[in-house]
N, CA, C and O atoms as a GROMACS GRO file, in nm:
protein
  400
    1MET      N    1   0.165  -1.628  -0.120
    1MET     CA    2   0.270  -1.537  -0.101
    1MET      C    3   0.292  -1.550   0.061
    1MET      O    4   0.198  -1.539   0.139
    2LYS      N    5   0.417  -1.573   0.100
    2LYS     CA    6   0.436  -1.596   0.237
    2LYS      C    7   0.451  -1.464   0.317
    2LYS      O    8   0.455  -1.467   0.440
    3TYR      N    9   0.459  -1.349   0.249
    3TYR     CA   10   0.471  -1.221   0.314
    3TYR      C   11   0.333  -1.142   0.319
    3TYR      O   12   0.334  -1.027   0.362
    4TRP      N   13   0.215  -1.198   0.277
    4TRP     CA   14   0.089  -1.153   0.265
    4TRP      C   15   0.047  -1.088   0.398
    4TRP      O   16   0.017  -0.969   0.399
    5PRO      N   17   0.042  -1.171   0.523
    5PRO     CA   18   0.009  -1.094   0.649
    5PRO      C   19   0.097  -0.981   0.696
    5PRO      O   20   0.050  -0.888   0.761
    6LEU      N   21   0.222  -0.988   0.665
    6LEU     CA   22   0.311  -0.874   0.685
    6LEU      C   23   0.278  -0.761   0.612
    6LEU      O   24   0.271  -0.649   0.662
    7PHE      N   25   0.252  -0.795   0.464
    7PHE     CA   26   0.217  -0.689   0.390
    7PHE      C   27   0.083  -0.606   0.424
    7PHE      O   28   0.076  -0.483   0.415
    8LEU      N   29  -0.009  -0.681   0.459
    8LEU     CA   30  -0.139  -0.606   0.511
    8LEU      C   31  -0.111  -0.536   0.646
    8LEU      O   32  -0.183  -0.441   0.676
    9THR      N   33  -0.017  -0.576   0.726
    9THR     CA   34   0.016  -0.504   0.857
    9THR      C   35   0.080  -0.368   0.819
    9THR      O   36   0.050  -0.270   0.887
   10PHE      N   37   0.157  -0.359   0.724
   10PHE     CA   38   0.238  -0.244   0.674
   10PHE      C   39   0.165  -0.143   0.596
   10PHE      O   40   0.199  -0.026   0.586
   11THR      N   41   0.063  -0.196   0.541
   11THR     CA   42  -0.024  -0.101   0.435
   11THR      C   43  -0.160  -0.080   0.475
   11THR      O   44  -0.246  -0.070   0.389
   12LEU      N   45  -0.191  -0.070   0.612
   12LEU     CA   46  -0.317  -0.033   0.658
   12LEU      C   47  -0.358   0.095   0.594
   12LEU      O   48  -0.270   0.175   0.562
   13PRO      N   49  -0.484   0.123   0.571
   13PRO     CA   50  -0.511   0.244   0.502
   13PRO      C   51  -0.448   0.366   0.585
   13PRO      O   52  -0.443   0.368   0.708
   14LEU      N   53  -0.404   0.462   0.505
   14LEU     CA   54  -0.324   0.567   0.565
   14LEU      C   55  -0.401   0.661   0.654
   14LEU      O   56  -0.347   0.732   0.739
   15CYS      N   57  -0.541   0.656   0.629
   15CYS     CA   58  -0.614   0.765   0.697
   15CYS      C   59  -0.651   0.716   0.838
   15CYS      O   60  -0.708   0.800   0.908
   16LEU      N   61  -0.629   0.601   0.889
   16LEU     CA   62  -0.667   0.556   1.006
   16LEU      C   63  -0.569   0.612   1.121
   16LEU      O   64  -0.460   0.561   1.145
   17HIS      N   65  -0.617   0.711   1.182
   17HIS     CA   66  -0.541   0.784   1.283
   17HIS      C   67  -0.649   0.879   1.356
   17HIS      O   68  -0.760   0.912   1.312
   18ALA      N   69  -0.591   0.916   1.478
   18ALA     CA   70  -0.686   1.006   1.548
   18ALA      C   71  -0.661   1.152   1.526
   18ALA      O   72  -0.739   1.236   1.572
   19GLU      N   73  -0.557   1.185   1.459
   19GLU     CA   74  -0.522   1.307   1.438
   19GLU      C   75  -0.620   1.388   1.332
   19GLU      O   76  -0.678   1.332   1.239
   20GLU      N   77  -0.627   1.513   1.359
   20GLU     CA   78  -0.704   1.592   1.268
   20GLU      C   79  -0.637   1.596   1.123
   20GLU      O   80  -0.701   1.572   1.021
   21ARG      N   81  -0.511   1.627   1.125
   21ARG     CA   82  -0.431   1.640   0.985
   21ARG      C   83  -0.383   1.497   0.962
   21ARG      O   84  -0.345   1.422   1.052
   22PRO      N   85  -0.389   1.468   0.824
   22PRO     CA   86  -0.354   1.323   0.780
   22PRO      C   87  -0.202   1.325   0.810
   22PRO      O   88  -0.136   1.428   0.823
   23VAL      N   89  -0.151   1.192   0.818
   23VAL     CA   90  -0.006   1.163   0.842
   23VAL      C   91   0.030   1.145   0.700
   23VAL      O   92  -0.039   1.078   0.623
   24ASN      N   93   0.147   1.209   0.666
   24ASN     CA   94   0.217   1.196   0.544
   24ASN      C   95   0.315   1.072   0.563
   24ASN      O   96   0.425   1.098   0.613
   25TYR      N   97   0.287   0.944   0.528
   25TYR     CA   98   0.376   0.844   0.541
   25TYR      C   99   0.495   0.851   0.434
   25TYR      O  100   0.599   0.788   0.450
   26CYS      N  101   0.472   0.924   0.337
   26CYS     CA  102   0.582   0.954   0.244
   26CYS      C  103   0.705   1.004   0.292
   26CYS      O  104   0.811   0.980   0.236
   27LYS      N  105   0.694   1.073   0.396
   27LYS     CA  106   0.806   1.133   0.482
   27LYS      C  107   0.858   1.038   0.594
   27LYS      O  108   0.950   1.072   0.668
   28ASP      N  109   0.797   0.919   0.604
   28ASP     CA  110   0.849   0.824   0.704
   28ASP      C  111   0.949   0.742   0.654
   28ASP      O  112   0.919   0.661   0.566
   29PRO      N  113   1.081   0.748   0.700
   29PRO     CA  114   1.176   0.657   0.646
   29PRO      C  115   1.159   0.504   0.680
   29PRO      O  116   1.208   0.418   0.606
   30GLN      N  117   1.096   0.475   0.782
   30GLN     CA  118   1.061   0.332   0.809
   30GLN      C  119   0.958   0.287   0.718
   30GLN      O  120   0.974   0.173   0.673
   31LYS      N  121   0.860   0.348   0.681
   31LYS     CA  122   0.756   0.307   0.582
   31LYS      C  123   0.832   0.287   0.446
   31LYS      O  124   0.815   0.188   0.375
   32THR      N  125   0.907   0.377   0.420
   32THR     CA  126   0.988   0.354   0.277
   32THR      C  127   1.078   0.245   0.275
   32THR      O  128   1.096   0.176   0.175
   33ALA      N  129   1.144   0.225   0.403
   33ALA     CA  130   1.237   0.101   0.411
   33ALA      C  131   1.150  -0.021   0.392
   33ALA      O  132   1.184  -0.108   0.312
   34GLU      N  133   1.024  -0.034   0.473
   34GLU     CA  134   0.943  -0.144   0.457
   34GLU      C  135   0.889  -0.173   0.315
   34GLU      O  136   0.860  -0.288   0.281
   35TRP      N  137   0.875  -0.069   0.236
   35TRP     CA  138   0.814  -0.090   0.098
   35TRP      C  139   0.941  -0.134   0.005
   35TRP      O  140   0.930  -0.207  -0.094
   36GLU      N  141   1.064  -0.078   0.052
   36GLU     CA  142   1.179  -0.126  -0.031
   36GLU      C  143   1.213  -0.274  -0.007
   36GLU      O  144   1.263  -0.348  -0.091
   37LYS      N  145   1.176  -0.310   0.128
   37LYS     CA  146   1.182  -0.456   0.156
   37LYS      C  147   1.087  -0.536   0.087
   37LYS      O  148   1.127  -0.639   0.031
   38HIS      N  149   0.950  -0.500   0.082
   38HIS     CA  150   0.847  -0.567   0.016
   38HIS      C  151   0.892  -0.598  -0.138
   38HIS      O  152   0.881  -0.707  -0.194
   39LEU      N  153   0.941  -0.490  -0.188
   39LEU     CA  154   0.976  -0.500  -0.342
   39LEU      C  155   1.105  -0.613  -0.343
   39LEU      O  156   1.108  -0.708  -0.422
   40ALA      N  157   1.197  -0.587  -0.254
   40ALA     CA  158   1.308  -0.687  -0.260
   40ALA      C  159   1.274  -0.826  -0.234
   40ALA      O  160   1.338  -0.917  -0.287
   41ASP      N  161   1.184  -0.847  -0.162
   41ASP     CA  162   1.137  -0.989  -0.116
   41ASP      C  163   1.051  -1.055  -0.228
   41ASP      O  164   1.050  -1.175  -0.253
   42THR      N  165   0.982  -0.962  -0.291
   42THR     CA  166   0.874  -1.029  -0.383
   42THR      C  167   0.881  -0.936  -0.513
   42THR      O  168   0.786  -0.864  -0.542
   43PRO      N  169   0.993  -0.941  -0.587
   43PRO     CA  170   1.017  -0.846  -0.700
   43PRO      C  171   0.929  -0.878  -0.826
   43PRO      O  172   0.923  -0.799  -0.921
   44GLU      N  173   0.860  -0.996  -0.824
   44GLU     CA  174   0.784  -1.026  -0.949
   44GLU      C  175   0.637  -1.025  -0.910
   44GLU      O  176   0.554  -1.057  -0.996
   45ASP      N  177   0.602  -0.996  -0.802
   45ASP     CA  178   0.446  -0.989  -0.756
   45ASP      C  179   0.380  -0.873  -0.806
   45ASP      O  180   0.399  -0.762  -0.757
   46PRO      N  181   0.304  -0.893  -0.900
   46PRO     CA  182   0.233  -0.762  -0.964
   46PRO      C  183   0.165  -0.676  -0.864
   46PRO      O  184   0.165  -0.554  -0.883
   47LEU      N  185   0.107  -0.727  -0.760
   47LEU     CA  186   0.042  -0.644  -0.670
   47LEU      C  187   0.140  -0.557  -0.589
   47LEU      O  188   0.113  -0.439  -0.564
   48ILE      N  189   0.263  -0.620  -0.546
   48ILE     CA  190   0.356  -0.528  -0.495
   48ILE      C  191   0.418  -0.430  -0.570
   48ILE      O  192   0.446  -0.321  -0.521
   49ILE      N  193   0.444  -0.464  -0.699
   49ILE     CA  194   0.486  -0.367  -0.799
   49ILE      C  195   0.388  -0.260  -0.810
   49ILE      O  196   0.425  -0.142  -0.806
   50LYS      N  197   0.258  -0.296  -0.825
   50LYS     CA  198   0.166  -0.194  -0.852
   50LYS      C  199   0.159  -0.079  -0.731
   50LYS      O  200   0.169   0.043  -0.750
   51LEU      N  201   0.141  -0.139  -0.618
   51LEU     CA  202   0.136  -0.063  -0.513
   51LEU      C  203   0.251   0.018  -0.470
   51LEU      O  204   0.238   0.127  -0.416
   52TYR      N  205   0.354  -0.034  -0.493
   52TYR     CA  206   0.492   0.032  -0.479
   52TYR      C  207   0.502   0.156  -0.582
   52TYR      O  208   0.543   0.266  -0.546
   53ALA      N  209   0.465   0.128  -0.698
   53ALA     CA  210   0.469   0.235  -0.802
   53ALA      C  211   0.372   0.338  -0.761
   53ALA      O  212   0.409   0.455  -0.754
   54LEU      N  213   0.232   0.300  -0.728
   54LEU     CA  214   0.134   0.396  -0.690
   54LEU      C  215   0.188   0.490  -0.566
   54LEU      O  216   0.166   0.611  -0.567
   55ARG      N  217   0.250   0.434  -0.473
   55ARG     CA  218   0.318   0.496  -0.355
   55ARG      C  219   0.415   0.596  -0.404
   55ARG      O  220   0.401   0.714  -0.372
   56ILE      N  221   0.511   0.559  -0.477
   56ILE     CA  222   0.605   0.636  -0.528
   56ILE      C  223   0.553   0.761  -0.609
   56ILE      O  224   0.591   0.876  -0.588
   57GLY      N  225   0.469   0.727  -0.696
   57GLY     CA  226   0.413   0.843  -0.782
   57GLY      C  227   0.323   0.927  -0.711
   57GLY      O  228   0.319   1.045  -0.742
   58LEU      N  229   0.245   0.881  -0.614
   58LEU     CA  230   0.141   0.964  -0.530
   58LEU      C  231   0.253   1.060  -0.445
   58LEU      O  232   0.240   1.182  -0.450
   59CYS      N  233   0.345   1.010  -0.379
   59CYS     CA  234   0.429   1.081  -0.296
   59CYS      C  235   0.507   1.200  -0.379
   59CYS      O  236   0.528   1.312  -0.333
   60LYS      N  237   0.543   1.159  -0.497
   60LYS     CA  238   0.620   1.253  -0.578
   60LYS      C  239   0.518   1.358  -0.618
   60LYS      O  240   0.560   1.473  -0.631
   61MET      N  241   0.391   1.334  -0.638
   61MET     CA  242   0.294   1.434  -0.681
   61MET      C  243   0.268   1.516  -0.550
   61MET      O  244   0.253   1.637  -0.567
   62VAL      N  245   0.260   1.473  -0.431
   62VAL     CA  246   0.230   1.551  -0.319
   62VAL      C  247   0.348   1.635  -0.304
   62VAL      O  248   0.331   1.755  -0.284
   63ASP      N  249   0.479   1.583  -0.311
   63ASP     CA  250   0.596   1.675  -0.280
   63ASP      C  251   0.600   1.783  -0.379
   63ASP      O  252   0.652   1.891  -0.351
   64GLU      N  253   0.542   1.758  -0.505
   64GLU     CA  254   0.554   1.854  -0.608
   64GLU      C  255   0.437   1.962  -0.609
   64GLU      O  256   0.431   2.060  -0.685
   65GLY      N  257   0.337   1.924  -0.504
   65GLY     CA  258   0.211   2.008  -0.493
   65GLY      C  259   0.119   1.982  -0.607
   65GLY      O  260   0.028   2.064  -0.621
   66LYS      N  261   0.126   1.878  -0.696
   66LYS     CA  262   0.035   1.855  -0.794
   66LYS      C  263  -0.097   1.796  -0.742
   66LYS      O  264  -0.201   1.805  -0.808
   67VAL      N  265  -0.091   1.733  -0.621
   67VAL     CA  266  -0.201   1.677  -0.552
   67VAL      C  267  -0.190   1.688  -0.397
   67VAL      O  268  -0.085   1.666  -0.337
   68ASP      N  269  -0.298   1.722  -0.342
   68ASP     CA  270  -0.282   1.739  -0.197
   68ASP      C  271  -0.294   1.616  -0.118
   68ASP      O  272  -0.364   1.525  -0.162
   69LEU      N  273  -0.229   1.602   0.001
   69LEU     CA  274  -0.220   1.493   0.073
   69LEU      C  275  -0.349   1.408   0.105
   69LEU      O  276  -0.347   1.285   0.098
   70ASP      N  277  -0.461   1.481   0.142
   70ASP     CA  278  -0.593   1.425   0.143
   70ASP      C  279  -0.641   1.343   0.025
   70ASP      O  280  -0.695   1.234   0.043
   71GLU      N  281  -0.618   1.400  -0.104
   71GLU     CA  282  -0.651   1.333  -0.224
   71GLU      C  283  -0.579   1.204  -0.250
   71GLU      O  284  -0.637   1.102  -0.286
   72ALA      N  285  -0.433   1.215  -0.226
   72ALA     CA  286  -0.342   1.112  -0.236
   72ALA      C  287  -0.378   0.997  -0.139
   72ALA      O  288  -0.374   0.880  -0.176
   73ILE      N  289  -0.411   1.030  -0.023
   73ILE     CA  290  -0.466   0.925   0.079
   73ILE      C  291  -0.594   0.865   0.031
   73ILE      O  292  -0.605   0.742   0.039
   74ARG      N  293  -0.692   0.935  -0.019
   74ARG     CA  294  -0.799   0.876  -0.072
   74ARG      C  295  -0.774   0.786  -0.202
   74ARG      O  296  -0.832   0.678  -0.211
   75ILE      N  297  -0.695   0.827  -0.292
   75ILE     CA  298  -0.655   0.750  -0.395
   75ILE      C  299  -0.587   0.611  -0.343
   75ILE      O  300  -0.618   0.500  -0.388
   76TRP      N  301  -0.494   0.632  -0.247
   76TRP     CA  302  -0.421   0.513  -0.192
   76TRP      C  303  -0.521   0.407  -0.140
   76TRP      O  304  -0.518   0.287  -0.168
   77ASN      N  305  -0.608   0.467  -0.062
   77ASN     CA  306  -0.702   0.378   0.005
   77ASN      C  307  -0.789   0.295  -0.083
   77ASN      O  308  -0.817   0.176  -0.068
   78ILE      N  309  -0.829   0.377  -0.178
   78ILE     CA  310  -0.913   0.294  -0.277
   78ILE      C  311  -0.844   0.195  -0.365
   78ILE      O  312  -0.902   0.091  -0.393
   79GLU      N  313  -0.718   0.221  -0.414
   79GLU     CA  314  -0.645   0.134  -0.486
   79GLU      C  315  -0.582   0.019  -0.401
   79GLU      O  316  -0.565  -0.093  -0.450
   80HIS      N  317  -0.551   0.049  -0.281
   80HIS     CA  318  -0.501  -0.045  -0.184
   80HIS      C  319  -0.606  -0.158  -0.150
   80HIS      O  320  -0.577  -0.278  -0.153
   81ALA      N  321  -0.730  -0.109  -0.116
   81ALA     CA  322  -0.838  -0.204  -0.088
   81ALA      C  323  -0.887  -0.279  -0.221
   81ALA      O  324  -0.922  -0.397  -0.215
   82ARG      N  325  -0.890  -0.214  -0.333
   82ARG     CA  326  -0.905  -0.292  -0.447
   82ARG      C  327  -0.810  -0.404  -0.476
   82ARG      O  328  -0.849  -0.514  -0.516
   83SER      N  329  -0.685  -0.375  -0.455
   83SER     CA  330  -0.563  -0.467  -0.466
   83SER      C  331  -0.587  -0.574  -0.385
   83SER      O  332  -0.587  -0.687  -0.434
   84VAL      N  333  -0.609  -0.554  -0.264
   84VAL     CA  334  -0.622  -0.657  -0.144
   84VAL      C  335  -0.740  -0.739  -0.191
   84VAL      O  336  -0.726  -0.861  -0.189
   85ASN      N  337  -0.858  -0.688  -0.234
   85ASN     CA  338  -0.968  -0.765  -0.245
   85ASN      C  339  -0.947  -0.854  -0.374
   85ASN      O  340  -0.990  -0.970  -0.378
   86GLU      N  341  -0.885  -0.800  -0.471
   86GLU     CA  342  -0.858  -0.878  -0.611
   86GLU      C  343  -0.760  -1.005  -0.568
   86GLU      O  344  -0.767  -1.116  -0.619
   87ARG      N  345  -0.670  -0.966  -0.466
   87ARG     CA  346  -0.579  -1.082  -0.424
   87ARG      C  347  -0.642  -1.196  -0.354
   87ARG      O  348  -0.617  -1.315  -0.376
   88LEU      N  349  -0.727  -1.149  -0.268
   88LEU     CA  350  -0.801  -1.238  -0.171
   88LEU      C  351  -0.910  -1.325  -0.272
   88LEU      O  352  -0.935  -1.444  -0.254
   89LEU      N  353  -0.959  -1.257  -0.363
   89LEU     CA  354  -1.056  -1.336  -0.448
   89LEU      C  355  -0.986  -1.425  -0.531
   89LEU      O  356  -1.032  -1.538  -0.547
   90ASP      N  357  -0.864  -1.386  -0.594
   90ASP     CA  358  -0.787  -1.492  -0.663
   90ASP      C  359  -0.739  -1.598  -0.581
   90ASP      O  360  -0.729  -1.711  -0.629
   91GLU      N  361  -0.710  -1.574  -0.463
   91GLU     CA  362  -0.660  -1.685  -0.383
   91GLU      C  363  -0.770  -1.774  -0.330
   91GLU      O  364  -0.744  -1.890  -0.296
   92MET      N  365  -0.886  -1.727  -0.322
   92MET     CA  366  -1.018  -1.813  -0.302
   92MET      C  367  -1.047  -1.900  -0.414
   92MET      O  368  -1.069  -2.020  -0.402
   93LYS      N  369  -1.045  -1.830  -0.532
   93LYS     CA  370  -1.063  -1.909  -0.656
   93LYS      C  371  -0.964  -2.020  -0.670
   93LYS      O  372  -1.006  -2.125  -0.720
   94ARG      N  373  -0.839  -2.013  -0.633
   94ARG     CA  374  -0.748  -2.115  -0.645
   94ARG      C  375  -0.752  -2.208  -0.525
   94ARG      O  376  -0.679  -2.306  -0.528
   95GLY      N  377  -0.829  -2.187  -0.423
   95GLY     CA  378  -0.856  -2.276  -0.315
   95GLY      C  379  -0.742  -2.261  -0.208
   95GLY      O  380  -0.711  -2.354  -0.133
   96ARG      N  381  -0.684  -2.142  -0.207
   96ARG     CA  382  -0.580  -2.127  -0.102
   96ARG      C  383  -0.655  -2.066   0.026
   96ARG      O  384  -0.753  -1.993   0.008
   97LYS      N  385  -0.614  -2.091   0.141
   97LYS     CA  386  -0.670  -2.046   0.248
   97LYS      C  387  -0.572  -1.968   0.319
   97LYS      O  388  -0.458  -2.005   0.344
   98ARG      N  389  -0.630  -1.840   0.354
   98ARG     CA  390  -0.550  -1.723   0.412
   98ARG      C  391  -0.623  -1.671   0.540
   98ARG      O  392  -0.745  -1.658   0.542
   99THR      N  393  -0.548  -1.645   0.641
   99THR     CA  394  -0.614  -1.582   0.760
   99THR      C  395  -0.562  -1.438   0.761
   99THR      O  396  -0.444  -1.417   0.733
  100LEU      N  397  -0.639  -1.346   0.790
  100LEU     CA  398  -0.609  -1.219   0.794
  100LEU      C  399  -0.599  -1.169   0.942
  100LEU      O  400  -0.571  -1.051   0.966
   0.00000   0.00000   0.00000
């Protein structure tokens, strides 16, 4: 996937910041546009589809007050890391070399 390094750049774990309160990237129009672009650029990539759907769902749940932001960030970080690890493992098994 030619956008993989770019993908990693835009999806670094959401809790990596120096502020006391977590940043709600759901409210960031630039992040939303970046995810829209990821999906448009690779509409058949199951990893992009999964993470895009997870992001949309978590954001909706935070907006509706069904889950607090800290829990949404925790879930995102776990699933994002799992997805990245699965992708890297698959690529290693196929003999592809990627630099991160």
